Structures are given as structure tokens and as C-alpha cells.
C-alpha positions in Angstrom: 26.8 19.5 27.2 26.6 15.8 26.3 28.2 14.1 23.4 24.8 13.7 21.8 24.0 17.4 22.1 27.4 18.3 20.6 26.8 16.1 17.6 23.3 17.5 17.0 24.7 21.0 17.3 27.4 20.3 14.8 24.9 18.9 12.4 22.7 22.0 12.7 25.6 24.2 11.9 25.9 22.4 8.5 29.7 22.2 8.3 31.3 21.5 4.9 33.2 18.5 6.3 30.1 16.6 7.7 30.4 12.9 7.0 27.7 10.4 6.1 28.4 8.3 9.2 27.8 11.3 11.4 24.5 11.8 9.7 23.5 8.2 10.4 24.4 8.7 14.1 22.3 11.9 14.4 19.3 10.4 12.7 19.6 7.4 15.0 19.2 9.8 17.9 15.7 10.5 16.6 14.9 6.9 16.0 15.6 6.8 12.2 17.3 3.8 10.7 18.6 3.3 7.2 16.4 1.0 5.2 18.3 -1.4 3.1 17.4 -1.0 -0.6 19.0 -3.7 -2.5 20.1 -4.3 -6.0 22.7 -2.9 -8.4 20.3 -0.2 -9.7 19.4 1.3 -6.3 22.0 4.1 -7.0 22.8 6.6 -4.3 19.2 6.9 -3.1 18.9 6.1 0.6 15.8 6.0 2.8 15.6 6.4 6.6 12.5 5.5 8.6 11.6 5.8 12.2 9.3 3.5 14.2 6.3 5.8 13.6 6.6 5.3 9.8 8.1 8.7 9.0 10.6 8.5 6.1 13.5 10.7 5.0 14.7 10.2 1.4 18.2 11.5 0.4 21.2 10.9 -1.7 24.2 9.2 -0.2 27.5 10.9 -1.0 29.6 9.4 -3.8 32.9 7.7 -2.6 35.1 10.2 -4.5 33.6 13.1 -2.5 35.3 12.2 0.7 32.0 10.8 2.0 30.9 14.4 2.9 27.2 15.2 3.0 26.1 18.0 0.7 24.7 21.1 2.3 21.3 20.8 0.5 21.0 17.3 2.0 21.6 18.6 5.5 19.0 21.4 4.9 16.5 18.8 3.7 17.0 16.6 6.7 16.7 19.5 9.1 13.5 20.6 7.4 12.0 17.1 7.6 13.0 16.7 11.3 11.4 20.1 12.1 8.2 19.2 10.2 8.0 15.9 12.0 8.5 17.6 15.4 11.8 15.9 16.1 13.7 19.2 16.3 
């Protein structure tokens, strides 16, 4: 099993210690890149888009949380990836 497959499998298992950087890596495997939303008022809202124009909107973890992605965010991303035919 390749490193990529292991990382995707880990993501799909929705571990409680899943970090935001890991999520960025996995979304990158499917062609999604983080869109830079500027300004002080952008808050924790983050947008990822792929070359086909599909967008995933989510909330970035707060720094005091250990940078761990919430379970509901992982479930949302899995749902969107499945709906878009990426998974």
C-alpha cells in the first residue's frame, strides 16, 4: 500500500488526532487547493477548489485546539468528495 493510500485510509477512519496539514495533503491528492481569502475578517472559514471548479467550504481549526480537524468537518469533506465522484 502506498503512502498516499495510507493517508487517505487514515482520513476515512476519521481519527480524533487528525491535523489540518494532513487534510490539506489529502485534498491535494484530489486536486483541491486552498483558496487564499484575505483580510482580518475572514475568520476561520476556508475554501478549497479543484481545477474543475468544485469548492469545499469548511472551518479551519483554532490554534488552541492543537490544530486538530473536527469530526464533523471530516464527515463533510468525505460527503462532498463522494458526491463529486472523487472517492
